[in-house]
N, C-alpha and C positions, 0 to 999 in steps of 0.2 A: 435138862439137856439143852445144850447151847449150840448155836451155829455161828461160827466166826466168819464174817464176810471177808473177802479177799484183802481188805485194807487193815485188818487187825494183825499186829505184829506177831510173828511166830513165838517170840519170847514171852509175850503175854499169854498166848495159848498154852505154852508149856507150863507156865506158872499156874494157870487154872487147872490143868491136868494133874500137875504134881500135888495139888491140893484136893484131888479127888473128884473134880468135875468132868462130866462127859462133854467134851468139846469136839465137834466136827468142824474141820477147817476147809473152807472153799479154796484157799490158796494151795492146800495140799492135795485136794481131791478133784477140783473142777475149776482151775483158774480160767478167767475170761468169760464165765457164764454171765448172763444178764441178771439184772436185779429181780426181774419177774421169775426167773428160774430159781434164784436163791429163795424167793418167797414160796415157790411151789415146794421146794425141798423142806423148808421150815414148817410149812403147813402140813405136809404129808407125814413128817417125822415128829411133829409136835415139839419143835425146838424154838427157843428164844434166840432171835438174831442179835448178834453183836456187830455194830458198824459205826463208822465215821461218816457214812453217806446219808445226807438229809433227804435224798430222793425217796427213801422208803416211806416216809410220812406222807409225801405227796401221792404216791401210788396207793397206799392203803386207805387214806381218808378221802381221796377224790374219786378213785375208781371203784372202791369197795369190792374188789374182786378177790382179794386175798385176806386171810385171817390166820397169821402165824400165832404160835403160842404167846409171843410177845416180841417186843423190839427194845433193845437198849442202844440208844443213839448217843455216842460220845461226842459232845459238842465242844471240843478243844483240840488243839494240836499237841500230841504227846511230846514231851521233852526227852524221853528215853523209851526204849521198846517195851519195857515191863509196866509202864505207868498205867495203862488202861486195865491191865490185869490186876494190879495192886488195888486200884480204886474199886474195881468190881468185887474183889474179895471182901473189901470193907462193907460194900453194899449188901452182899450176900450174907454177911454176918448180922445184919440188922434185923431185929424181930418184926418191926413195924412196916417193912417194905415188902409189898407184893409185886412180883414181876410178871407172873402169868396173866395174860389178858390185858396187859398194859403197854403203852408206848412210853418208855422211860427216857427222858433226856437227862444226861449226866454232864454236868460241868464240874470243874475242879472243886468248887465250894458249895454247889447246890444240886438238887435233884428235883425235876418236875415230872409229873405223870399225867397221862390221859388214857381213859379206857379205849381199847380197840373196838 
């Protein structure tokens, strides 16, 4: 179960949904809410957050108040709306990548992870 932050393009969300993933969208359901509210939703519903916002790492690792199921931080500027969805589909198909309980930083050519 995924939670797309407001900055995730709707075309990427649609691509993930079309491939069978349960994706809740902040842009569709609660635009304008704070990062902390996004974290509350993710924690309550056990969802992995998808975001381009680096502030989530600061909030989680420094304040230690929130523990979502995971965070996937896309650390690049997409060149087209489906790009982060396409990259995530590739990651989700990998057998050796665990996303639950992890802060995952995704760049175009590499992935780094840290336990939450």
